[in-house]
N, C-alpha and C positions, 0 to 999 in steps of 0.2 A: 494249381500245376502250373509251372513254368515252363514255358515254349520257348527254346531257339532262338538260338537273333546267328549263330556261325559268328562269327569270329569279325566285332564291329569297333570301332571307337567312341560306346557310348556310354563311355562314364562320367557323370554328373559331379559335381559341373566344373570350370572351368573359367580356370579365370581369361577376364580381357586386359593386355595389356599390351605396350606403347614399348617396343627396344625401341633406340637410338643407338647413333654407329655416325662413324666417319667414311664416303669412302675418297675417292682422287681427287685433289683440288681441297683437303677440307670438306667438302659436302654436304652439311647433316641430312640425312637421312632418320627415317623416323616410317615403322610395320606392325603391322598388328599385328601378336602371336595370343595363342590359346591350348595351345601345347604347350604347359610350364610350371614349376613346383618349386616347391623348400628340397633341396637333402639333403646338406648336411647341415648339425649345428655349430661345428669343433670344425675345421672355421665355418663361416657364417656364407653359406654355398647358394646358387640358385642356379636349379637347370631348364633351359629352353628348346624347339625342336623347331627345326628351320629346315626347308626349302632348301635341297642345292639349288637351283635357278634362283633362285631371291639374291638378291641384290644383297640385302643383311647378310646374309651366310659371307659374302664374298667381304667386304667390312669389317665382317668379327675379324677372320681366320687373317687379314691381313693386319688388324689392329691392335688385337685380342683383346679389345676390349668394347661393354656396349651398356646403355643400362639400362632399367629397367624402370617406366613410366607408369605407374596406375590412372586409371583417369573414373573421373567420378561418372556420375549420371549423366552430371549437362555437360561430359564431352563425348555423347555417346554421336556425332556424327562424326565428329575430330574421329570418333578412333577406330569407325566401322571406313571409315574414308581410307584411312592407312591404312587397311586392309584390302582395300579394293586399289587402290594406284603404285604403278610403282615407279622406285625413284629412281628409275631408267633414264622415266620421259616426265616425272613432274621433281618440282620439289612441291611438297610435304605441306611442310612447312609454309612457307606462303599462299597455297591454297586455302590452306585451318588458321593463321593467322595466327599460331599457332608460336611460339620465341624459343630460339635456342640457345643455350648457354651449352658456355664450354663448360667440363669438366676439369677441378685442375686434379686430379688425383689420377682417371685412368683418360684412353683417350676417345673420350665417345661424350656426346653430349643430352645434356640431359631437358623436360619439356620446363619449362618455368611454372608455367599454369596449374603445372597438373601437384596434386596434396601432397604426393607419395616420392619417391624416386630415389632405387637402388643405383649403383653407383659397379660396378664389378668388373670385374679382370680377370683374361679369361684362366681359368684352372684342368681347364681338362676337353677333351672334344674328339664324339664317339661318334661312327657310323652308321647308321642305324635298318639304311636300305633308302625309302626316297626322300627323308630324311636326315641329322645333323641333329643328334642335340650337342649342347655350347653349352657348358657348366664352368657356371663362372662364378670366384669370390666376392662377394659385396665386400666391396673397403672401407663404402660408408652409406647408412641409409641417411635422408632429407626428408622433409616433413614441414611444411610448415606449421605456425605452430599454434593458428586457429585449430588445429584438430589434435593433438596434443591433449592425450588422457592429463590424469595424477602424479601416475607415475612413470611421464613423460614419455610413451610410447602412443604412435597413433591408433586413435578412438576406429574401429571399422566402423561406427556407424556417421563418424566427423567426413573420412574420407569419403562414403559413400561406394565401393570399387562396382564397375560394373561384373559381373560370370554368364559363362556364355551355354550354350548344347549343341555339344554336335551329333545329337542326335534329330535332333528339327532345325538346329543350325539358326537362331535366336538369342538374342540377348535378355539376359534379364536382371533383376536390382535382389539383393540385399532384402530380404524378412528381418522378421523380432529375435534379440537376441533369447534364446532360451535358454543361458545356465552358463555360472564355467565350469571349464575343464577342468579337468580333474576328480572332480569333485560329484558328479550331479551322479554319478557312476558308486561311489562307496554306501551308499542308500542299499548294493546288492555285493558288500563286502560281508561275506560270511561274521557274523561276533568274536572266533576266532578270531580274525585281522588276516582270513585267507581272504 
């Protein structure tokens, strides 16, 4: 029997993404977000939710752009720090020794050391309550050649992204590959093709 937990944000898992933005005087800033996901395929879009009190919120609002930088388990400390410290008081790139790279396509920096980066222009802003959802159109995806599979897409095992759980406030790594999407369920398709 299931027990009611009430209205809680316990969906699992959440991505661990580092959002790159520029602030006043072109100061590069990063912030860790876990509220996010792909929200459209054509045009390719990604959504993130950011509290209105965050510097990243005002940076996206002003610059109309952001990057999504996907950290691997090798950058766990940097990812955690980017979510702890405020860009209002700390130069997070300096503290983490990460390198900001100016995007040539959007008005936001990305992180050189991360293996997968999405450059986004702001498409929609939705006020939800404590958070604002920013929907960014992906203008370009950049990946280190070392993580590309035979079909020129980033390989999940090579990127080795972090995930998190809001329920227990912990980071996790991905597990084993279980099979191909749109294939495993074919065993349940009726013999009549339904």
